[in-house]
C-alpha positions as CSV (number, residue, x, y, z in Angstrom):
1,M,115.6,55.5,26.1
2,R,115.4,52.0,26.1
3,E,115.3,52.3,30.1
4,H,112.6,54.9,29.8
5,I,110.4,52.8,27.7
6,L,110.6,50.1,29.8
7,L,109.9,52.3,33.0
8,A,106.8,53.3,31.0
9,R,105.5,50.3,29.7
10,Q,105.9,48.8,33.5
11,E,103.6,51.9,35.0
12,S,101.4,51.9,32.1
13,A,101.1,48.2,31.8
14,P,98.3,47.7,34.9
15,V,96.3,50.8,33.7
16,L,96.0,49.2,30.3
17,E,94.9,45.9,31.7
18,E,92.5,47.8,34.1
19,A,90.7,49.5,31.3
20,A,90.6,46.5,29.0
21,T,89.0,44.9,32.0
22,L,86.3,47.8,32.3
23,L,85.7,47.6,28.4
24,A,85.0,43.8,28.8
25,R,82.6,44.8,31.3
26,K,81.1,47.7,29.7
27,H,80.5,45.4,26.7
28,E,78.9,42.6,28.7
29,T,76.6,45.1,30.5
30,E,75.7,46.7,27.5
31,A,74.6,43.2,26.1
32,K,72.7,42.3,29.2
33,Q,70.8,45.8,28.9
34,Q,69.9,44.9,25.3
35,L,68.9,41.7,26.7
36,L,66.9,43.1,29.3
37,D,65.5,45.6,27.0
38,A,64.5,42.8,24.7
39,F,63.0,40.6,27.1
40,R,60.9,43.5,29.0
41,Q,59.8,44.6,25.5
42,H,58.8,40.9,24.7
43,F,57.5,39.6,27.9
44,I,56.6,42.1,30.1
45,V,53.3,43.9,29.7
46,P,52.7,47.4,30.6
47,D,50.5,48.2,33.4
48,E,47.7,50.2,31.6
49,D,47.7,47.3,29.1
50,L,47.2,45.0,32.0
51,T,44.1,47.1,33.3
52,T,42.4,47.2,30.0
53,L,42.9,43.5,30.1
54,T,41.4,42.6,33.4
55,S,39.3,45.6,35.1
56,S,35.8,45.7,34.4
57,S,35.7,49.1,34.4
58,E,37.5,49.1,31.1
59,S,35.4,48.4,27.8
60,V,35.7,45.1,25.7
61,N,37.3,46.8,22.5
62,D,39.8,45.9,19.9
63,H,42.5,47.3,22.0
64,F,41.4,44.5,25.0
65,F,41.5,42.0,21.9
66,T,44.9,43.2,20.9
67,V,46.0,42.7,24.6
68,M,45.0,39.4,25.1
69,G,46.4,38.3,22.0
70,R,49.9,39.5,23.2
71,V,49.4,37.7,26.7
72,K,48.4,35.1,25.3
73,Q,51.7,34.9,22.8
74,I,53.7,35.4,25.9
75,H,52.3,32.5,27.8
76,N,53.2,30.7,24.7
77,D,56.6,31.8,24.2
78,C,57.4,31.0,28.0
79,E,57.9,27.5,27.1
80,I,61.3,28.9,25.4
81,L,62.2,30.1,29.1
82,L,61.3,26.6,30.5
83,G,64.2,24.9,28.1
84,Y,67.1,26.8,30.1
85,E,68.7,25.3,33.3
86,N,67.3,28.1,35.5
87,Q,63.3,27.7,35.0
88,R,62.4,30.0,38.0
89,L,62.0,32.7,35.3
90,G,59.9,30.6,33.1
91,L,57.4,29.7,35.8
92,E,57.0,33.0,37.3
93,L,56.1,34.4,33.8
94,M,53.8,31.7,33.1
95,E,51.7,31.7,36.4
96,Q,51.8,35.5,36.3
97,T,50.3,35.4,32.3
98,T,47.7,32.5,33.2
99,R,46.4,34.7,36.1
100,N,46.3,37.8,33.5
101,L,44.6,35.5,31.0
102,D,42.1,34.0,33.4
103,A,40.9,37.4,34.4
104,G,40.7,38.4,30.7
105,F,38.6,35.7,29.9
106,K,36.3,36.2,32.9
107,K,35.9,39.8,32.2
108,L,35.0,38.7,28.3
109,Y,32.5,36.1,29.3
110,T,30.9,38.7,31.9
111,W,30.7,41.2,28.9
112,V,29.5,38.8,26.3
113,Q,26.5,37.5,29.2
114,R,25.6,41.2,29.3
115,E,25.4,41.8,25.5
116,F,23.6,38.7,25.1
117,K,20.7,39.8,27.4
118,G,20.1,42.9,25.2
119,L,21.6,41.8,21.9
120,D,19.9,43.1,18.8
121,L,20.4,40.1,16.3
122,E,20.0,42.8,13.2
123,D,22.7,44.9,14.1
124,P,26.0,43.9,12.1
125,H,28.3,45.7,14.2
126,I,27.1,44.1,17.5
127,S,27.4,41.1,15.8
128,A,30.5,41.7,14.7
129,S,32.0,42.3,17.9
130,I,30.1,39.2,19.9
131,R,31.3,36.9,16.9
132,R,35.1,38.0,17.8
133,A,34.4,37.4,21.6
134,L,33.0,34.2,20.7
135,R,36.2,33.4,18.7
136,V,38.3,34.1,21.5
137,L,36.0,32.4,24.2
138,S,36.1,29.3,22.5
139,E,39.5,28.5,24.0
140,R,38.0,28.5,27.4
141,P,34.8,25.6,26.4
142,V,33.3,25.8,30.0
143,L,32.8,29.7,29.4
144,F,31.8,29.2,26.0
145,Q,29.4,26.7,26.7
146,N,27.8,28.6,29.2
147,C,27.6,31.6,27.0
148,L,25.2,29.5,24.7
149,R,23.2,28.3,27.2
150,L,22.7,32.1,28.3
151,F,22.1,33.3,24.8
152,A,19.6,30.2,24.0
153,E,17.7,30.9,27.5
154,T,17.5,34.5,26.6
155,R,16.4,34.0,22.7
156,Q,14.0,31.4,24.3
157,S,12.3,33.8,26.6
158,T,12.0,36.7,23.4
159,L,10.7,34.2,21.3
160,S,8.1,33.0,23.6
161,E,7.1,36.0,24.2
162,A,6.7,37.1,20.3
163,F,4.8,33.8,19.6
164,H,2.3,34.5,22.6
165,M,1.9,38.2,21.2
166,A,1.2,36.9,17.6
167,L,-1.2,34.4,19.1
168,T,-3.5,36.8,21.3
169,D,-2.2,40.8,20.6
170,S,-3.3,42.0,17.1
171,S,-3.2,45.8,18.4
172,G,-1.1,48.0,16.4
173,S,-0.7,45.5,14.0
174,A,-1.6,44.8,10.4
175,F,-2.4,41.2,11.2
176,K,-5.2,39.9,13.3
177,A,-4.1,37.5,16.2
178,I,-3.7,34.0,15.3
179,E,-6.3,33.2,18.1
180,F,-9.2,34.9,16.0
181,S,-9.0,32.1,13.5
182,T,-9.4,29.0,16.0
183,H,-13.2,28.2,14.5
184,D,-11.1,26.9,11.5
185,P,-8.8,24.3,13.2
186,L,-6.9,24.0,9.7
187,R,-6.0,27.6,9.6
188,Y,-5.5,28.3,12.8
189,I,-2.8,25.3,13.2
190,G,-1.4,26.5,9.6
191,D,-1.1,30.0,10.8
192,M,0.8,28.7,14.2
193,L,3.1,26.4,11.9
194,A,3.6,29.5,9.6
195,W,5.0,31.9,12.2
196,V,7.1,29.1,13.7
197,H,8.5,28.2,10.3
198,S,9.1,32.0,9.5
199,A,10.7,32.6,13.1
200,T,13.1,29.7,12.3
201,V,14.3,31.0,9.2
202,S,14.7,34.3,10.8
203,E,16.5,32.9,13.9
204,R,18.8,30.8,11.9
205,E,19.8,33.4,9.1
206,A,20.7,35.6,12.5
207,L,22.7,33.3,14.0
208,E,24.5,32.0,11.2
209,G,26.3,35.4,11.0
210,L,27.6,34.5,14.8
211,F,28.6,30.8,14.0
212,I,28.9,29.5,10.0
213,S,31.3,32.6,9.2
214,D,33.6,31.5,12.0
215,A,33.0,28.3,12.2
216,D,36.9,27.5,11.5
217,D,38.0,29.6,14.3
218,L,36.0,28.4,16.7
219,S,37.0,25.2,15.9
220,K,40.3,25.9,16.6
221,G,40.0,27.6,19.8
222,L,37.9,24.3,21.0
223,N,40.9,22.3,19.8
224,A,43.7,24.3,21.1
225,H,42.2,24.1,24.7
226,K,42.1,20.0,23.6
227,A,45.8,19.9,22.9
228,T,46.9,22.5,25.7
229,S,44.6,21.1,28.5
230,P,45.0,16.8,27.7
231,W,43.2,16.1,31.0
232,A,40.0,18.1,29.5
233,A,40.1,15.6,26.4
234,N,37.6,13.3,27.9
235,G,35.4,15.8,29.4
236,A,31.8,16.6,28.6
237,V,32.6,20.1,26.9
238,V,34.4,18.3,24.2
239,R,31.7,15.8,24.0
240,S,29.2,18.3,23.8
241,A,26.5,18.4,21.0
242,E,28.2,20.7,19.1
243,N,31.4,18.7,18.8
244,D,31.5,16.2,16.2
245,A,33.2,12.5,16.9
246,D,36.5,13.4,16.5
247,G,36.1,16.4,19.1
248,H,35.9,19.3,16.3
249,F,33.5,22.0,16.6
250,D,30.2,21.2,14.3
251,A,29.3,24.7,13.6
252,Q,26.0,23.4,12.1
253,K,25.0,21.3,14.4
254,A,25.6,23.9,17.4
255,L,23.6,26.1,15.0
256,N,20.8,24.1,14.9
257,D,20.8,23.2,18.7
258,L,20.9,26.9,19.2
259,V,17.8,27.2,17.4
260,S,16.4,24.2,18.8
261,R,16.6,25.5,22.5
262,S,15.7,29.3,21.6
263,L,12.6,27.5,20.0
264,F,11.6,25.1,23.2
265,S,9.1,27.4,25.1
266,V,7.4,27.8,21.7
267,C,7.2,24.1,20.7
268,Q,5.6,23.6,24.3
269,T,3.3,25.9,23.1
270,L,2.5,24.8,19.8
271,Q,2.4,21.3,20.7
272,H,-0.5,22.1,23.4
273,R,-2.4,24.2,21.2
274,V,-2.1,21.6,18.3
275,Q,-3.2,18.7,20.3
276,V,-6.2,20.8,21.6
277,A,-7.2,22.2,18.1
278,A,-7.2,18.4,16.8
279,R,-8.7,16.8,19.6
280,H,-11.7,18.9,19.1
281,T,-12.1,17.9,15.5
282,D,-14.6,15.4,14.5
283,S,-14.1,15.4,10.7
284,P,-11.7,13.0,9.6
285,I,-11.1,14.5,6.5
286,L,-10.1,17.8,8.7
287,T,-8.0,15.7,10.9
288,Y,-6.5,13.9,7.7
289,K,-5.9,17.5,6.4
290,I,-4.2,18.7,9.8
291,Y,-1.9,15.6,9.8
292,N,-0.9,16.5,6.2
293,L,-0.4,19.8,6.9
294,L,2.3,18.5,9.9
295,S,3.7,16.3,7.5
296,F,4.6,19.3,5.0
297,Y,6.0,21.2,7.9
298,Q,7.8,18.5,9.1
299,A,9.5,17.9,5.8
300,I,10.8,21.6,5.8
301,F,12.0,21.7,9.4
302,V,14.3,18.8,8.5
303,K,15.7,20.0,5.7
304,L,16.0,23.7,7.8
305,V,17.3,22.3,11.1
306,G,18.0,18.8,10.9
307,T,16.0,15.7,12.5
308,E,18.0,15.5,15.9
309,N,16.3,18.5,16.9
310,N,13.5,19.4,19.2
311,L,11.3,21.1,16.7
312,T,11.3,18.2,14.5
313,S,10.7,15.9,17.4
314,T,7.9,18.0,18.5
315,I,6.0,17.8,14.8
316,E,6.8,14.4,15.0
317,E,4.8,13.8,18.1
318,L,2.0,15.9,16.8
319,E,1.8,14.1,13.6
320,S,1.6,10.6,15.9
321,S,-0.9,12.0,17.9
322,V,-2.9,13.7,15.0
323,L,-2.9,10.5,13.1
324,T,-4.4,8.3,16.2
325,H,-7.1,10.8,16.8
326,F,-8.0,10.5,13.1
327,E,-7.8,6.6,13.3
328,D,-10.0,6.8,16.7
329,V,-12.6,9.0,15.0
330,M,-12.6,7.0,11.5
331,D,-13.1,3.8,14.2
332,E,-16.1,5.3,15.8
333,E,-17.6,6.2,12.2
334,T,-17.3,2.7,11.1
335,T,-18.4,1.1,14.1
336,A,-21.6,3.3,13.8
337,A,-21.8,2.5,10.3
338,N,-21.4,-1.2,10.2
339,S,-24.4,-1.6,12.5
340,E,-26.8,-0.6,9.8
341,I,-25.4,-2.4,6.8
342,V,-27.7,-5.3,5.7
343,A,-28.4,-6.3,2.1
344,S,-31.5,-4.4,0.6
345,A,-33.9,-5.7,-1.4
346,N,-32.5,-4.2,-4.5
347,L,-29.0,-5.3,-3.6
348,A,-27.6,-1.8,-4.2
349,S,-24.1,-1.2,-2.5
350,P,-24.6,0.4,1.1
351,P,-25.0,4.1,1.4
352,S,-22.7,4.0,4.4
353,L,-19.9,2.4,1.9
354,T,-20.5,5.2,-0.8
355,T,-20.0,7.8,2.0
356,A,-16.6,6.1,3.1
357,L,-15.4,5.7,-0.4
358,Q,-16.3,9.5,-1.0
359,Q,-14.0,10.6,2.3
360,F,-11.8,7.9,1.4
361,C,-11.0,9.4,-1.9
362,D,-10.8,13.1,-0.4
363,I,-8.7,12.0,1.8
364,V,-6.3,10.4,-0.6
365,R,-6.1,13.2,-2.8
366,V,-5.0,15.7,0.0
367,R,-1.6,13.9,-0.1
368,G,-1.8,13.1,-3.8
369,A,0.9,11.3,-5.6
370,Q,3.2,12.0,-2.6
371,I,1.5,9.4,-0.7
372,T,3.6,6.0,-0.1
373,A,2.2,2.6,-0.5
374,A,2.6,1.8,3.0
375,E,0.2,5.2,3.8
376,F,-2.1,4.2,1.2
377,E,-2.8,0.6,2.9
378,R,-2.8,2.1,6.4
379,L,-6.2,4.3,5.4
380,F,-7.4,1.8,3.2
381,S,-7.0,-0.4,6.5
382,V,-8.5,2.3,8.5
383,M,-11.3,3.4,6.6
384,L,-12.5,0.8,4.5
385,T,-11.6,-2.7,5.7
386,T,-13.7,-3.0,8.6
387,I,-17.1,-1.5,6.5
388,L,-16.1,-4.3,3.8
389,N,-15.9,-6.7,6.0
390,A,-19.5,-5.7,7.2
391,C,-20.9,-5.9,3.6
392,A,-19.1,-9.5,3.2
393,E,-20.9,-10.5,6.4
394,A,-24.4,-9.1,5.3
395,A,-23.8,-10.9,1.9
396,S,-22.9,-14.1,3.7
397,S,-26.5,-14.0,5.2
398,L,-28.2,-14.1,1.8
399,T,-29.5,-17.7,1.1
400,N,-29.6,-17.4,-2.6
401,M,-26.3,-17.7,-3.9
402,R,-26.8,-15.6,-7.2
403,R,-28.3,-12.6,-5.1
404,A,-25.4,-12.8,-2.7
405,S,-23.1,-12.6,-5.7
406,I,-24.9,-9.8,-6.9
407,Y,-24.4,-8.1,-3.8
408,R,-21.3,-8.7,-3.8
409,L,-20.7,-7.3,-7.4
410,N,-22.2,-4.1,-6.5
411,Y,-20.4,-2.9,-3.9
412,L,-17.0,-4.1,-5.2
413,L,-17.8,-2.4,-8.5
414,T,-18.4,1.1,-6.4
415,V,-15.0,0.3,-4.9
416,Q,-13.2,-0.3,-8.1
417,T,-14.7,2.9,-9.6
418,T,-13.5,5.0,-6.6
419,L,-10.0,3.1,-6.7
420,N,-9.9,3.8,-10.5
421,A,-10.5,7.9,-10.0
422,I,-7.9,7.7,-7.6
423,A,-4.9,5.4,-9.7
424,A,-4.5,7.9,-12.4
425,Q,-3.1,10.4,-9.5
426,V,-1.9,7.9,-7.1
427,P,0.0,5.0,-8.2
428,A,-0.7,3.4,-4.7
429,A,-3.8,2.7,-5.5
430,N,-2.8,-0.1,-7.9
431,A,-2.3,-2.6,-5.3
432,P,-5.9,-2.8,-3.7
433,L,-7.5,-2.2,-7.1
434,C,-5.9,-5.1,-8.7
435,K,-7.1,-7.0,-5.7
436,A,-10.9,-5.7,-6.2
437,E,-10.7,-6.4,-10.0
438,S,-9.5,-10.2,-9.2
439,E,-12.6,-10.4,-6.9
440,I,-14.9,-8.9,-9.3
441,E,-13.6,-11.3,-12.1
442,S,-14.1,-14.4,-10.1
443,L,-17.4,-13.1,-8.8
444,Q,-18.4,-12.8,-12.7
445,S,-17.5,-16.2,-13.1
446,N,-19.5,-17.4,-10.6
447,L,-22.9,-15.4,-12.3
448,V,-21.8,-16.8,-15.5
449,E,-21.7,-20.3,-14.1
450,G,-24.8,-20.0,-12.6
451,L,-26.3,-18.4,-15.6
452,T,-25.3,-21.5,-17.9
453,T,-26.5,-23.9,-15.5
454,T,-30.0,-22.4,-15.3
455,F,-29.7,-22.3,-19.4
456,L,-28.7,-26.2,-19.7
457,D,-31.5,-27.0,-16.9
458,D,-34.3,-24.8,-18.1
459,S,-33.7,-25.7,-21.9
460,G,-33.5,-29.9,-21.4
461,V,-29.9,-29.9,-23.1
462,V,-28.0,-31.0,-19.8
463,E,-30.5,-33.8,-19.5
464,L,-30.0,-34.7,-23.0
465,L,-26.4,-34.9,-22.6
466,Q,-26.3,-36.8,-19.4
467,E,-28.8,-39.5,-20.9
468,I,-26.7,-40.0,-24.0
469,D,-24.1,-40.4,-21.7
470,S,-25.7,-42.9,-19.5
471,H,-26.8,-45.1,-22.5
472,H,-23.8,-47.1,-24.0
473,D,-25.7,-49.1,-26.3
474,P,-26.2,-47.3,-29.8
475,A,-29.3,-49.1,-30.0
476,S,-31.1,-48.1,-26.7
477,R,-29.5,-44.9,-26.9
478,R,-31.3,-44.2,-30.1
479,Q,-34.4,-45.7,-29.0
480,Y,-34.7,-43.2,-26.1
481,L,-34.0,-39.8,-28.3
482,L,-36.7,-41.1,-30.7
483,E,-39.0,-41.3,-27.7
484,H,-37.9,-38.1,-25.9
485,L,-36.7,-35.8,-28.5
486,D,-40.2,-34.3,-29.2
487,S,-40.7,-33.4,-25.8
488,S,-37.1,-32.1,-25.4
489,A,-37.5,-30.0,-28.2
490,Q,-40.8,-28.4,-26.9
491,K,-38.9,-27.6,-23.8
492,L,-36.4,-26.2,-25.6
493,D,-38.8,-23.9,-27.3
494,D,-40.3,-22.8,-24.0
495,F,-37.1,-22.0,-23.0
496,L,-36.0,-20.0,-25.9
497,S,-39.4,-18.0,-25.8
498,G,-38.4,-16.7,-22.3
499,G,-35.0,-17.5,-21.4
500,L,-33.0,-14.5,-22.0
501,M,-35.6,-12.3,-20.5
502,D,-35.6,-14.7,-17.5
503,A,-31.9,-14.1,-17.1
504,Q,-32.2,-10.5,-17.5
505,E,-34.5,-10.6,-14.8
506,S,-32.3,-12.7,-12.6
507,I,-29.8,-10.1,-12.7
508,K,-31.6,-6.8,-13.0
509,N,-30.3,-6.0,-9.6
510,L,-26.8,-5.7,-10.8
511,T,-26.0,-1.9,-10.9
512,D,-23.5,-1.8,-13.9
513,K,-25.5,-2.5,-16.9
514,N,-22.4,-3.2,-18.6
515,T,-21.3,-5.7,-16.3
516,A,-25.0,-7.5,-16.4
517,K,-24.7,-7.5,-20.1
518,H,-21.2,-9.0,-20.3
519,V,-22.0,-11.9,-17.9
520,I,-25.5,-12.6,-19.9
521,S,-23.4,-12.8,-23.2
522,E,-20.7,-15.0,-21.7
523,A,-23.5,-17.3,-20.2
524,V,-25.3,-17.5,-23.7
525,E,-21.8,-18.0,-25.6
526,R,-21.0,-21.2,-23.0
527,F,-24.6,-22.5,-23.4
528,C,-24.6,-22.4,-27.2
529,T,-21.1,-24.2,-27.0
530,E,-22.7,-26.8,-25.1
531,F,-25.8,-27.1,-27.7
532,D,-23.3,-27.1,-30.4
533,E,-21.8,-30.4,-29.0
534,L,-25.4,-32.1,-28.8
535,R,-26.2,-30.7,-32.2
536,N,-23.2,-32.3,-33.6
537,L,-23.8,-35.6,-31.5
538,L,-27.7,-35.7,-32.8
539,D,-26.0,-35.3,-36.3
540,L,-23.6,-38.3,-36.0
541,Y,-26.2,-40.5,-35.1
542,D,-28.1,-39.6,-38.2
543,E,-25.5,-40.0,-40.1
544,G,-24.1,-43.2,-38.4
545,T,-28.0,-45.1,-38.6
546,M,-28.9,-45.0,-42.7
547,D,-30.2,-48.6,-41.8
548,Q,-32.7,-48.1,-39.6
549,D,-35.3,-50.8,-38.2
550,A,-39.0,-50.8,-38.9
551,E,-40.1,-48.8,-35.8
552,G,-37.8,-45.5,-36.7
553,E,-37.7,-46.0,-40.9
554,G,-37.2,-42.9,-42.7
555,L,-37.0,-40.8,-39.4
556,L,-34.0,-38.5,-38.6
557,L,-33.3,-37.2,-35.1
558,Q,-32.9,-33.9,-36.8
559,D,-36.7,-33.8,-37.6
560,L,-37.4,-34.5,-33.8
561,Y,-35.3,-31.7,-32.3
562,P,-35.1,-29.2,-35.5
563,R,-33.3,-26.0,-33.6
564,T,-30.1,-25.3,-35.3
565,S,-27.1,-23.7,-33.5
566,G,-27.6,-20.7,-35.4
567,E,-31.1,-20.0,-34.4
568,V,-30.6,-20.8,-30.7
569,R,-27.6,-18.0,-31.1
570,A,-29.8,-15.6,-33.0
571,L,-33.0,-16.3,-30.3
572,L,-30.7,-15.6,-27.5
573,S,-29.0,-12.6,-28.7
């Protein structure tokens, strides 16, 4: 039995070894088959899917984006294969997937261009597919930017045609064409700006759906290209206007830039028509109302699309142009008016100044409380400084200083009245108002001083005071007073009988009667103060000369000069 067993073992051993070898090969082959199946399932794209991805005859739909996503994943996973010693498979697969992705992006780019040409921004379904396409296309920044450029050109043409229709064609519309209101420049420009504002709001709202809702995905796509293509990091694409300082996609900036480019032709048409309408406007008030209207819309557009924008730049240029035209119109008016300014016989404020002040008041009220100190100062300089200088020259031509002061007061009081009416609503008017009040106060002081001097001269008070000061010897001073006080008293009485009426007559041309009353009252008060001093000196002489010489025995100065301070004040009140 042992011998039989040994012989059996000897005969079966090679067969068993061969069977074991075959089993091992079988297991190895099965493992390789599983690996191959897994590899094919993960790394190999079926031909029908590749056709969907690359063929222009196949539509761009959800299946297209699914296939593209899988090919991109395969391309990324090829990096794993490159980690093995034999890199041939990884390189071949990466090259193949790169070609497939390029073909897919080209197909998507062509499809997006075609869709943009007939894009209806009101259709949410189309917008959704376009948004998805843009998210994917953002991984190719050059293609992405080209699509944006084409889209802007398409929208530019569409909006330009719509604006032209709004300007000229009212057929089939409930609204009249804007051109029908060209006879009224303010309404004409206002209607155009209103249309541009409405178009800007609509365009921005429509474009927000394309960019703002997917801004993070677009940024990731652009940055993914930058990460995988470091040689493009310094390229123009990454430094485009739609990317911030860190190279990240700025959706708001891209949106504002697209709106700006879409409205480029509209802005050109708007600028030309506004300039023509403003140039043919000769009324300074109307011109400034146009400027104020532009400033109003400029503030709106800045909030809407930012400052670095073609639309806001256009409005800013129009503001500057209209303001320059306003200043030119005012310069022509003031030059013509200045040549006619002369001091009239009644010293009244020049009619041209009154007209200029009324225009100034109307223009300032156009801006209201929004006007800044700098704007107010510029308006004051353009509209009033030249004509006020002409009034000052006319006053300088008067040889009579009192008449010159009255003339100055008359026109400055007119200026003060206008500024007072404005200051309640416009705080910026306080500075020139204070300056005018200071000049008025100075002129009033000059008038008061002149009237006081006239009172003192006509009444003989100043002469008496001067003579008293000139005689240093008490005896000679008293002797002079005894000899001349009687005539001085007569001169004082003559003055008191008509001095007040003469003063009123001398400043009768002062248009503000309250100011005239104040000037006379102040002059009378100063005169009475001087008279009180004279009366006190005479009383002191009477008290100090009780022992009089024979010539003046029993004679007091107050008997020769009997008027008291109370009487003088009563007669001059």
